[in-house]
N, C-alpha and C positions, 0 to 999 in steps of 0.2 A: 505494500499499499504504498502512497505518494502524495506527499498535503501540498496542494499547489496552494501556494500564501497570498496571489494574484486574486483566485475566484478565490478562497477561499473553502475551496470542497476538497474530498476523499476524492480518490483515482480509485477503483481497485482495477485489480491485473483482470487483465484480456485473458479467454478461456477459451483453452485449445479444442472448440466442442470435434474438431474431423481426427484429432489425437484417441476422444474418449470415446469416439462412436469404434473404430477401429480398436480398442482395447476390448469394448464388448462386444463386436463380433469375434475376435479373439476365445476370450471365454466363456462363448455361444459352441460356439466349436469343440471347444475340449474338451464340453462333457460329453457325456454318456447318454444312449438312448433313454434310460433309464430312468436320468433328471431329467432327460427332455422331458418324459411321458412324465413323473413329480410335479415339475415344476407349470403343464402347460392343464393335470389336472385341479393345479391349488387355482391357479386364475377362473380357470372357470367353473368353480364352487365358492371364489369370489363373486363372481358375475351375476353368480343362482344369488348372491346375499344383499346385490347389489340395486338390482332391480325391483324388487320385493322391499328393499325400505322407502320407508314416508318419511318424509320431512314437513314437523311440524314448526312452522313457529308462533313463539305467544308474544304477547305484547308485555 
């Protein structure tokens, strides 16, 4: 992080999204079929829960 005295603003370092995406793809490709299956079933279960969720706003 760097403090810019002229604007008095804090500048965050730039994120490297391309490298992060490549790292996620490498990690996904190195997982076994069983791990992929379990991840997919977890996502399917979460989808079912979120579909049935009701959001209620109270004043």
